[in-house]
C-alpha positions as CSV (number, residue, x, y, z in Angstrom):
1,M,61.7,35.7,86.2
2,P,60.8,37.9,83.3
3,S,58.7,41.0,83.9
4,V,55.0,41.0,83.3
5,S,54.0,42.3,80.0
6,I,50.5,43.0,78.6
7,A,50.2,43.5,74.8
8,G,53.9,44.2,74.6
9,F,53.8,46.8,77.3
10,A,56.2,45.7,80.1
11,L,55.2,46.5,83.7
12,T,58.7,47.0,85.0
13,G,58.5,49.8,87.5
14,H,56.3,50.4,90.5
15,L,54.7,53.5,88.9
16,R,53.7,51.5,85.7
17,H,52.2,48.8,87.9
18,Y,50.3,51.4,89.9
19,Y,48.8,52.9,86.8
20,F,47.9,49.5,85.4
21,L,46.1,48.6,88.6
22,L,44.4,52.0,88.7
23,A,43.1,51.4,85.2
24,W,41.7,48.0,86.2
25,C,40.0,49.5,89.3
26,A,38.4,52.2,87.2
27,L,37.2,49.6,84.7
28,A,35.8,47.4,87.5
29,L,34.1,50.4,89.1
30,W,32.5,51.4,85.8
31,L,31.3,47.9,85.2
32,S,29.8,47.5,88.6
33,L,28.0,50.9,88.2
34,R,26.6,49.8,84.8
35,V,25.5,46.4,86.3
36,R,23.8,48.1,89.2
37,S,21.7,50.4,87.1
38,S,20.7,47.6,84.7
39,R,17.8,45.2,85.0
40,L,20.1,42.6,86.5
41,G,21.3,45.0,89.1
42,R,17.8,45.8,90.1
43,A,17.0,42.1,90.3
44,M,20.1,41.7,92.6
45,I,18.8,44.5,94.9
46,A,15.4,43.0,94.9
47,L,16.9,39.6,95.8
48,R,18.8,41.2,98.6
49,D,16.1,43.5,100.1
50,F,12.8,41.9,99.4
51,R,13.0,38.2,100.1
52,D,9.3,37.6,100.3
53,C,8.4,39.6,97.2
54,R,11.0,38.3,94.8
55,R,8.9,35.6,93.2
56,V,5.9,37.9,92.8
57,M,8.1,40.4,91.1
58,G,9.3,37.7,88.6
59,V,13.0,37.5,89.7
60,D,14.7,34.3,88.6
61,T,16.6,33.7,91.8
62,V,18.9,31.0,90.5
63,R,20.0,33.0,87.4
64,V,20.6,36.1,89.4
65,K,22.6,34.3,92.1
66,M,24.7,32.5,89.4
67,V,25.5,35.8,87.6
68,A,26.4,37.4,90.9
69,F,28.7,34.5,91.7
70,A,30.3,34.7,88.2
71,L,30.9,38.5,88.6
72,S,32.4,38.1,92.0
73,S,34.7,35.3,90.7
74,I,35.9,37.6,87.9
75,Y,36.7,40.4,90.4
76,A,38.5,37.9,92.7
77,G,40.4,36.4,89.8
78,I,41.7,39.8,88.6
79,A,42.6,40.8,92.2
80,G,44.5,37.5,92.7
81,G,46.3,37.9,89.4
82,C,47.3,41.4,90.2
83,T,48.5,40.3,93.6
84,W,50.5,37.5,92.0
85,A,52.0,39.8,89.4
86,R,53.0,42.2,92.2
87,S,54.7,39.5,94.2
88,I,57.0,38.5,91.3
89,M,58.2,42.0,90.7
């Protein structure tokens, strides 16, 4: 099988693969911190902590849950892809 390459940059060694995964983890952490401090993140926290008050506060529960599901699917897809790429090396 050919080695994994991204934008012409081949991930041939273990060290290159490690740095690629480190960059993805840093990007995912930055994104999650940005989401948490946004209006959507505050709505997610309200949905988690204040079940009785969420409708009074104006939180659209369906939209917030769908966005949370989509974000978790993106994280799981990236993790699964990285695991698959690691298994073929």
